[in-house]
KEKE-3310 file (N, C-alpha, C; in steps of 0.2 Angstrom, whole numbers, plus 5000, padded with zeros to 4 digits):
npx = (4873:4884:4885:4895:4899:4912:4916:4925:4927:4917:4903:4909:4912:4919:4913:4911:4911:4908:4920:4929:4934:4924:4917:4913:4905:4898:4894:4887:4886:4877:4873:4859:4853:4859:4865:4868:4881:4884:4897:4905:4922:4929:4927:4916:4908:4890:4884:4893:4893:4891:4876:4866:4870:4867:4871:4887:4887:4876:4863:4857:4844:4847:4858:4852:4843:4852:4859:4848:4846:4857:4855:4854:4867:4880:4888:4903:4917:4932:4947:4960:4972:4989:4990:4993)
npy = (4978:4973:4960:4950:4938:4928:4919:4904:4891:4880:4878:4883:4896:4911:4921:4937:4951:4967:4968:4959:4943:4932:4920:4904:4897:4883:4869:4853:4837:4829:4839:4840:4836:4844:4851:4867:4875:4888:4893:4901:4907:4910:4906:4913:4921:4919:4932:4940:4937:4940:4947:4938:4927:4915:4904:4894:4887:4886:4878:4876:4873:4877:4887:4899:4901:4902:4914:4923:4923:4929:4942:4944:4945:4952:4943:4938:4932:4926:4934:4926:4927:4926:4921:4908)
npz = (5031:5019:5008:4997:4984:4980:4966:4967:4961:4952:4962:4973:4984:4991:5004:5006:5017:5017:5009:5015:5018:5026:5027:5020:5006:5000:4989:4991:4986:4972:4957:4955:4967:4976:4992:5000:5010:5021:5030:5043:5045:5056:5073:5081:5096:5098:5100:5093:5080:5062:5056:5044:5052:5064:5069:5067:5055:5041:5032:5015:5002:4990:4979:4976:4987:4997:4993:4994:5008:5012:5007:4994:4987:4976:4964:4959:4949:4956:4957:4953:4947:4946:4959:4971)
capx = (4879:4884:4889:4896:4901:4917:4916:4932:4926:4910:4900:4913:4912:4920:4908:4914:4907:4912:4926:4933:4931:4921:4914:4913:4898:4900:4889:4889:4882:4876:4870:4852:4850:4864:4864:4873:4882:4888:4901:4910:4929:4931:4922:4914:4903:4884:4883:4898:4892:4887:4869:4861:4873:4865:4875:4893:4885:4869:4862:4852:4843:4849:4862:4848:4841:4858:4859:4842:4847:4863:4852:4855:4874:4883:4892:4909:4923:4938:4953:4965:4978:4995:4990:4994)
capy = (4974:4972:4954:4949:4931:4927:4912:4901:4886:4878:4876:4885:4904:4915:4926:4943:4956:4974:4967:4955:4936:4930:4913:4900:4894:4877:4864:4846:4832:4830:4846:4839:4836:4847:4856:4872:4877:4894:4892:4906:4905:4911:4903:4919:4920:4921:4939:4944:4934:4945:4945:4934:4921:4914:4898:4894:4885:4886:4874:4878:4868:4879:4893:4905:4901:4905:4921:4927:4923:4934:4948:4944:4948:4952:4937:4939:4927:4927:4936:4922:4928:4927:4919:4901)
capz = (5030:5012:5007:4990:4984:4975:4964:4966:4956:4952:4968:4979:4984:4997:5006:5009:5021:5016:5006:5019:5018:5033:5027:5013:5003:4996:4987:4993:4982:4965:4956:4955:4974:4981:4997:5000:5017:5022:5036:5046:5045:5063:5078:5085:5100:5095:5099:5088:5073:5058:5053:5048:5055:5071:5070:5063:5048:5039:5026:5011:4997:4983:4979:4976:4994:5001:4991:4997:5015:5013:5005:4986:4986:4970:4963:4954:4948:4960:4953:4955:4942:4950:4966:4971)
cpx = (4878:4889:4890:4899:4906:4918:4923:4932:4919:4908:4904:4914:4915:4914:4911:4909:4911:4919:4931:4930:4930:4919:4915:4906:4900:4894:4892:4884:4881:4872:4862:4849:4855:4861:4870:4874:4886:4891:4906:4917:4931:4925:4921:4908:4896:4883:4888:4897:4889:4880:4869:4864:4871:4869:4882:4892:4878:4868:4856:4850:4845:4854:4858:4845:4846:4859:4854:4843:4852:4861:4854:4862:4876:4888:4897:4914:4929:4943:4959:4972:4984:4995:4990:4988)
cpy = (4972:4966:4954:4941:4932:4920:4909:4896:4884:4875:4878:4893:4906:4920:4932:4948:4962:4973:4962:4948:4934:4923:4910:4898:4889:4872:4857:4842:4833:4837:4845:4839:4839:4851:4861:4874:4883:4893:4898:4903:4906:4910:4909:4917:4922:4928:4943:4942:4939:4943:4943:4927:4920:4908:4898:4892:4885:4882:4876:4873:4871:4885:4899:4906:4904:4912:4925:4928:4929:4941:4949:4948:4948:4946:4939:4933:4930:4929:4932:4922:4930:4925:4911:4898)
cpz = (5022:5011:4999:4990:4978:4973:4963:4961:4956:4959:4974:4979:4991:4998:5009:5012:5021:5014:5009:5019:5025:5033:5020:5012:4998:4995:4989:4989:4975:4963:4956:4962:4979:4986:4997:5008:5017:5029:5038:5046:5052:5068:5083:5090:5097:5094:5095:5081:5069:5056:5046:5051:5062:5073:5066:5056:5047:5033:5022:5005:4990:4984:4980:4983:4998:5000:4994:5004:5016:5010:4998:4985:4978:4969:4957:4954:4952:4955:4956:4951:4947:4957:4966:4975)
residu = (MET:VAL:TYR:SER:LEU:SER:ARG:LEU:ALA:PRO:GLY:SER:TYR:ASP:VAL:LEU:LEU:ASN:GLY:VAL:ILE:ILE:ALA:SER:LEU:VAL:ARG:SER:GLY:ASP:THR:ASP:ASN:ALA:THR:TRP:ALA:ALA:GLU:LEU:LEU:VAL:ASP:LEU:PRO:PRO:GLU:GLU:ARG:PRO:THR:PRO:PHE:THR:GLU:MET:GLU:HIS:THR:PHE:GLY:SER:LEU:GLU:GLU:ALA:ARG:GLN:TRP:LEU:GLY:HIS:PRO:GLU:VAL:ARG:ASP:ALA:ASP:LEU:HIS:GLY:LYS:ILE)
# end
């Protein structure tokens, strides 16, 4: 499975699987003690969730920890030009 992250704003990413947005990755709290949460956008039964999602939401201590969990996906800025 090939994941990528699309940066929407500081501390906010779309998680794409093979080019399709399947989850969000967002930072909560101050940058010094922030936590990160990856949450699937569709409530799928456990057996249909893409690897490594075993739950609807997973929490991490850092962005790097979340990226490692997702297999070190490429990070790029979202192309919001012309979109509302």
